[in-house]
C-alpha beads as a LAMMPS data file, in Angstrom:
LAMMPS data file: protein, C-alpha beads

240 atoms
239 bonds

1 atom types
1 bond types

-500.0 500.0 xlo xhi
-500.0 500.0 ylo yhi
-500.0 500.0 zlo zhi

Masses

1 110.0

Atoms # bond

1 1 1 207.596 -107.131 -283.134
2 1 1 210.830 -105.124 -283.215
3 1 1 211.547 -101.673 -284.593
4 1 1 212.973 -103.022 -287.868
5 1 1 209.760 -104.874 -288.663
6 1 1 207.672 -101.884 -287.578
7 1 1 209.635 -99.652 -289.943
8 1 1 209.165 -102.023 -292.878
9 1 1 205.443 -102.499 -292.257
10 1 1 204.827 -98.756 -291.952
11 1 1 206.289 -97.922 -295.385
12 1 1 204.533 -95.182 -297.362
13 1 1 205.715 -93.440 -300.504
14 1 1 206.515 -89.810 -299.675
15 1 1 206.217 -87.224 -302.446
16 1 1 206.235 -84.004 -300.440
17 1 1 209.301 -83.044 -298.433
18 1 1 210.275 -80.378 -295.919
19 1 1 212.877 -77.813 -296.868
20 1 1 215.446 -79.575 -294.715
21 1 1 218.720 -81.038 -295.902
22 1 1 220.100 -84.441 -295.016
23 1 1 223.479 -84.030 -293.367
24 1 1 226.481 -85.714 -294.944
25 1 1 226.968 -88.187 -292.101
26 1 1 223.389 -89.429 -292.403
27 1 1 223.626 -89.665 -296.184
28 1 1 226.854 -91.666 -295.940
29 1 1 225.183 -93.984 -293.453
30 1 1 222.325 -94.586 -295.896
31 1 1 224.753 -95.256 -298.741
32 1 1 226.736 -97.651 -296.557
33 1 1 223.490 -99.471 -295.774
34 1 1 222.856 -99.681 -299.520
35 1 1 226.234 -101.205 -300.282
36 1 1 225.792 -103.749 -297.478
37 1 1 223.040 -105.442 -299.514
38 1 1 223.495 -108.888 -301.012
39 1 1 225.110 -109.040 -304.445
40 1 1 224.888 -111.866 -306.978
41 1 1 228.269 -113.652 -307.164
42 1 1 229.708 -110.614 -305.361
43 1 1 229.713 -108.796 -308.712
44 1 1 228.677 -105.542 -306.983
45 1 1 227.439 -104.269 -310.331
46 1 1 225.710 -101.083 -309.142
47 1 1 226.684 -97.437 -309.216
48 1 1 224.718 -94.740 -307.399
49 1 1 224.692 -91.225 -308.793
50 1 1 223.875 -88.460 -306.334
51 1 1 222.370 -85.625 -308.364
52 1 1 222.998 -82.273 -306.675
53 1 1 222.758 -79.874 -309.622
54 1 1 219.439 -78.006 -309.580
55 1 1 219.505 -77.829 -313.361
56 1 1 220.025 -81.576 -313.715
57 1 1 217.364 -82.267 -311.108
58 1 1 214.864 -80.158 -313.034
59 1 1 215.669 -81.998 -316.255
60 1 1 215.390 -85.399 -314.586
61 1 1 212.012 -84.391 -313.133
62 1 1 210.909 -83.538 -316.680
63 1 1 212.315 -86.747 -318.181
64 1 1 210.521 -88.789 -315.495
65 1 1 207.130 -87.392 -316.501
66 1 1 207.184 -84.005 -314.775
67 1 1 207.436 -85.453 -311.268
68 1 1 208.210 -82.302 -309.308
69 1 1 209.434 -84.115 -306.193
70 1 1 212.517 -85.239 -308.136
71 1 1 213.603 -81.608 -307.990
72 1 1 212.143 -80.879 -304.564
73 1 1 213.493 -83.786 -302.504
74 1 1 216.469 -83.222 -300.223
75 1 1 218.422 -85.878 -302.102
76 1 1 217.945 -87.637 -305.423
77 1 1 219.859 -90.836 -306.141
78 1 1 219.969 -92.712 -309.424
79 1 1 220.648 -96.435 -309.158
80 1 1 222.439 -97.810 -312.212
81 1 1 223.347 -101.317 -313.279
82 1 1 227.083 -100.990 -313.919
83 1 1 229.297 -103.456 -315.761
84 1 1 231.598 -100.726 -317.077
85 1 1 233.680 -101.101 -313.922
86 1 1 234.077 -104.805 -314.669
87 1 1 235.160 -104.139 -318.242
88 1 1 237.844 -101.768 -316.983
89 1 1 239.190 -104.625 -314.855
90 1 1 238.731 -107.258 -317.587
91 1 1 238.901 -105.512 -320.993
92 1 1 237.736 -108.639 -322.867
93 1 1 234.893 -109.348 -320.417
94 1 1 231.950 -111.164 -322.006
95 1 1 229.196 -108.613 -321.506
96 1 1 225.801 -107.883 -323.009
97 1 1 224.005 -111.002 -321.783
98 1 1 220.387 -110.761 -320.611
99 1 1 221.402 -112.551 -317.413
100 1 1 223.679 -109.635 -316.559
101 1 1 220.804 -107.225 -317.147
102 1 1 218.711 -109.193 -314.660
103 1 1 221.539 -109.332 -312.143
104 1 1 222.046 -105.567 -312.442
105 1 1 218.348 -104.867 -311.936
106 1 1 218.120 -107.166 -308.918
107 1 1 221.250 -105.768 -307.276
108 1 1 220.001 -102.197 -307.818
109 1 1 216.687 -103.053 -306.170
110 1 1 218.343 -104.725 -303.187
111 1 1 220.672 -101.797 -302.581
112 1 1 217.935 -99.197 -302.974
113 1 1 215.593 -101.014 -300.618
114 1 1 218.303 -101.202 -297.972
115 1 1 218.838 -97.467 -298.411
116 1 1 215.149 -96.593 -298.114
117 1 1 214.475 -98.828 -295.111
118 1 1 217.473 -97.299 -293.343
119 1 1 216.198 -93.815 -294.229
120 1 1 212.720 -94.566 -292.898
121 1 1 214.206 -95.906 -289.665
122 1 1 215.741 -92.438 -289.143
123 1 1 212.502 -90.568 -289.753
124 1 1 213.088 -89.823 -293.415
125 1 1 210.883 -90.850 -296.307
126 1 1 211.199 -91.427 -299.999
127 1 1 209.726 -92.615 -303.259
128 1 1 211.158 -94.585 -306.159
129 1 1 211.164 -92.990 -309.600
130 1 1 210.817 -95.624 -312.304
131 1 1 209.792 -92.798 -314.624
132 1 1 213.468 -92.265 -315.453
133 1 1 212.991 -95.181 -317.841
134 1 1 210.620 -93.010 -319.880
135 1 1 213.722 -91.386 -321.348
136 1 1 216.733 -93.568 -320.524
137 1 1 218.671 -92.146 -323.468
138 1 1 218.287 -88.564 -322.207
139 1 1 219.044 -89.624 -318.636
140 1 1 222.164 -91.476 -319.774
141 1 1 223.356 -88.476 -321.776
142 1 1 222.688 -86.022 -318.960
143 1 1 224.522 -88.135 -316.395
144 1 1 227.335 -89.027 -318.808
145 1 1 226.740 -92.756 -318.418
146 1 1 229.219 -94.814 -320.461
147 1 1 228.489 -98.094 -322.205
148 1 1 227.512 -100.924 -319.856
149 1 1 225.876 -98.539 -317.375
150 1 1 222.070 -98.243 -317.354
151 1 1 219.818 -96.057 -315.155
152 1 1 217.296 -98.429 -313.575
153 1 1 215.410 -95.963 -311.357
154 1 1 215.764 -93.002 -309.038
155 1 1 215.094 -92.529 -305.344
156 1 1 213.896 -89.303 -303.736
157 1 1 214.838 -88.884 -300.079
158 1 1 213.955 -86.243 -297.514
159 1 1 212.042 -85.375 -294.370
160 1 1 208.323 -86.036 -294.942
161 1 1 205.954 -83.093 -295.197
162 1 1 202.897 -85.306 -295.558
163 1 1 201.387 -88.282 -293.760
164 1 1 199.669 -90.509 -296.341
165 1 1 197.805 -93.611 -295.256
166 1 1 199.188 -97.081 -295.740
167 1 1 198.322 -98.463 -299.170
168 1 1 196.814 -101.943 -298.795
169 1 1 198.883 -104.704 -300.362
170 1 1 197.706 -107.931 -301.936
171 1 1 196.829 -110.481 -299.232
172 1 1 199.226 -113.335 -298.669
173 1 1 196.629 -115.739 -300.066
174 1 1 197.239 -114.266 -303.526
175 1 1 201.021 -114.070 -303.238
176 1 1 202.285 -117.138 -301.394
177 1 1 202.060 -120.545 -303.108
178 1 1 203.057 -123.800 -301.456
179 1 1 204.925 -126.482 -303.399
180 1 1 203.409 -125.477 -306.740
181 1 1 201.703 -122.523 -308.388
182 1 1 198.015 -122.351 -307.571
183 1 1 195.052 -120.748 -309.282
184 1 1 194.078 -117.301 -308.045
185 1 1 191.205 -117.210 -305.559
186 1 1 188.705 -114.870 -307.236
187 1 1 186.810 -114.288 -303.971
188 1 1 189.972 -113.098 -302.211
189 1 1 190.717 -110.839 -305.189
190 1 1 187.212 -109.372 -305.029
191 1 1 187.679 -108.558 -301.347
192 1 1 190.986 -106.848 -302.103
193 1 1 189.378 -104.868 -304.920
194 1 1 186.784 -103.593 -302.442
195 1 1 189.555 -102.653 -300.014
196 1 1 191.368 -100.684 -302.724
197 1 1 188.172 -98.918 -303.822
198 1 1 187.646 -97.739 -300.256
199 1 1 191.298 -96.692 -299.968
200 1 1 191.201 -94.560 -303.108
201 1 1 187.772 -93.150 -302.221
202 1 1 189.067 -91.897 -298.881
203 1 1 192.407 -90.722 -300.281
204 1 1 190.833 -88.693 -303.120
205 1 1 187.659 -87.553 -301.343
206 1 1 185.552 -89.618 -303.697
207 1 1 187.247 -88.553 -306.939
208 1 1 188.679 -92.022 -307.546
209 1 1 187.086 -95.344 -306.661
210 1 1 189.225 -97.592 -308.809
211 1 1 189.707 -101.209 -307.845
212 1 1 193.092 -102.876 -308.106
213 1 1 191.879 -105.076 -310.970
214 1 1 190.744 -101.983 -312.870
215 1 1 194.081 -100.298 -312.239
216 1 1 195.980 -103.344 -313.493
217 1 1 193.742 -103.587 -316.559
218 1 1 194.528 -99.984 -317.463
219 1 1 198.245 -100.624 -317.036
220 1 1 198.764 -103.925 -318.839
221 1 1 196.343 -103.171 -321.684
222 1 1 198.823 -100.765 -323.243
223 1 1 202.418 -100.983 -324.391
224 1 1 205.054 -100.814 -321.688
225 1 1 207.965 -98.713 -322.957
226 1 1 208.351 -100.631 -326.237
227 1 1 211.615 -98.769 -326.893
228 1 1 213.318 -100.378 -323.896
229 1 1 215.187 -103.131 -325.714
230 1 1 216.756 -100.611 -328.092
231 1 1 217.781 -98.368 -325.192
232 1 1 219.271 -101.287 -323.291
233 1 1 221.168 -102.355 -326.391
234 1 1 222.529 -98.831 -326.846
235 1 1 224.075 -99.057 -323.393
236 1 1 225.471 -102.528 -324.027
237 1 1 222.802 -104.567 -322.201
238 1 1 220.530 -107.466 -323.214
239 1 1 222.195 -108.041 -326.578
240 1 1 222.307 -111.815 -326.257

Bonds

1 1 1 2
2 1 2 3
3 1 3 4
4 1 4 5
5 1 5 6
6 1 6 7
7 1 7 8
8 1 8 9
9 1 9 10
10 1 10 11
11 1 11 12
12 1 12 13
13 1 13 14
14 1 14 15
15 1 15 16
16 1 16 17
17 1 17 18
18 1 18 19
19 1 19 20
20 1 20 21
21 1 21 22
22 1 22 23
23 1 23 24
24 1 24 25
25 1 25 26
26 1 26 27
27 1 27 28
28 1 28 29
29 1 29 30
30 1 30 31
31 1 31 32
32 1 32 33
33 1 33 34
34 1 34 35
35 1 35 36
36 1 36 37
37 1 37 38
38 1 38 39
39 1 39 40
40 1 40 41
41 1 41 42
42 1 42 43
43 1 43 44
44 1 44 45
45 1 45 46
46 1 46 47
47 1 47 48
48 1 48 49
49 1 49 50
50 1 50 51
51 1 51 52
52 1 52 53
53 1 53 54
54 1 54 55
55 1 55 56
56 1 56 57
57 1 57 58
58 1 58 59
59 1 59 60
60 1 60 61
61 1 61 62
62 1 62 63
63 1 63 64
64 1 64 65
65 1 65 66
66 1 66 67
67 1 67 68
68 1 68 69
69 1 69 70
70 1 70 71
71 1 71 72
72 1 72 73
73 1 73 74
74 1 74 75
75 1 75 76
76 1 76 77
77 1 77 78
78 1 78 79
79 1 79 80
80 1 80 81
81 1 81 82
82 1 82 83
83 1 83 84
84 1 84 85
85 1 85 86
86 1 86 87
87 1 87 88
88 1 88 89
89 1 89 90
90 1 90 91
91 1 91 92
92 1 92 93
93 1 93 94
94 1 94 95
95 1 95 96
96 1 96 97
97 1 97 98
98 1 98 99
99 1 99 100
100 1 100 101
101 1 101 102
102 1 102 103
103 1 103 104
104 1 104 105
105 1 105 106
106 1 106 107
107 1 107 108
108 1 108 109
109 1 109 110
110 1 110 111
111 1 111 112
112 1 112 113
113 1 113 114
114 1 114 115
115 1 115 116
116 1 116 117
117 1 117 118
118 1 118 119
119 1 119 120
120 1 120 121
121 1 121 122
122 1 122 123
123 1 123 124
124 1 124 125
125 1 125 126
126 1 126 127
127 1 127 128
128 1 128 129
129 1 129 130
130 1 130 131
131 1 131 132
132 1 132 133
133 1 133 134
134 1 134 135
135 1 135 136
136 1 136 137
137 1 137 138
138 1 138 139
139 1 139 140
140 1 140 141
141 1 141 142
142 1 142 143
143 1 143 144
144 1 144 145
145 1 145 146
146 1 146 147
147 1 147 148
148 1 148 149
149 1 149 150
150 1 150 151
151 1 151 152
152 1 152 153
153 1 153 154
154 1 154 155
155 1 155 156
156 1 156 157
157 1 157 158
158 1 158 159
159 1 159 160
160 1 160 161
161 1 161 162
162 1 162 163
163 1 163 164
164 1 164 165
165 1 165 166
166 1 166 167
167 1 167 168
168 1 168 169
169 1 169 170
170 1 170 171
171 1 171 172
172 1 172 173
173 1 173 174
174 1 174 175
175 1 175 176
176 1 176 177
177 1 177 178
178 1 178 179
179 1 179 180
180 1 180 181
181 1 181 182
182 1 182 183
183 1 183 184
184 1 184 185
185 1 185 186
186 1 186 187
187 1 187 188
188 1 188 189
189 1 189 190
190 1 190 191
191 1 191 192
192 1 192 193
193 1 193 194
194 1 194 195
195 1 195 196
196 1 196 197
197 1 197 198
198 1 198 199
199 1 199 200
200 1 200 201
201 1 201 202
202 1 202 203
203 1 203 204
204 1 204 205
205 1 205 206
206 1 206 207
207 1 207 208
208 1 208 209
209 1 209 210
210 1 210 211
211 1 211 212
212 1 212 213
213 1 213 214
214 1 214 215
215 1 215 216
216 1 216 217
217 1 217 218
218 1 218 219
219 1 219 220
220 1 220 221
221 1 221 222
222 1 222 223
223 1 223 224
224 1 224 225
225 1 225 226
226 1 226 227
227 1 227 228
228 1 228 229
229 1 229 230
230 1 230 231
231 1 231 232
232 1 232 233
233 1 233 234
234 1 234 235
235 1 235 236
236 1 236 237
237 1 237 238
238 1 238 239
239 1 239 240
């Protein structure tokens, strides 16, 4: 096993950071790692907004569901699907297709993951902030995002001031299918549920003993941002 694999396998979400800045050279290295990611058809349809303003950080923390680490992290980056750049090059570009929304989301994720893995390899940590999509209209207005630019998620970066345990992931038996999709093995799922109960029990000193199946039930039994299509449409995405 090499250091790259060790870094990837030791990933933890970090939500508490030291009061230590990331120097400009390191930040540029991380951003260069981000832009080195694969891009569908070389469209390179991502823009990254570095939010430095304390006032804007505080508002984004509020918009994301009062996640204080958005304001407290050394750096906060917002990854946006961006076809505005393409329209400036091709004024009559055919935009607004759902496929472009998917491409933008995928490219954002690839770039952000490159950035975070590179950060972790240098001793930094981070956490993704999908909560920005709680209020994409307010985020777009605050960051002055034009049409055909949509804020997919944020990324907090900084030097860790906590050492959380590794969160167990689904076993390969439930993720990897060979040749065709296969039915879920309920026994393997039950074992994973027990693993997650133990993880949460230890992490919360017995205050939470939720299984993964219970967590998923709570999540998918309610609406998931039903306003999202309207917000995407407002920014020129997923219209057709």
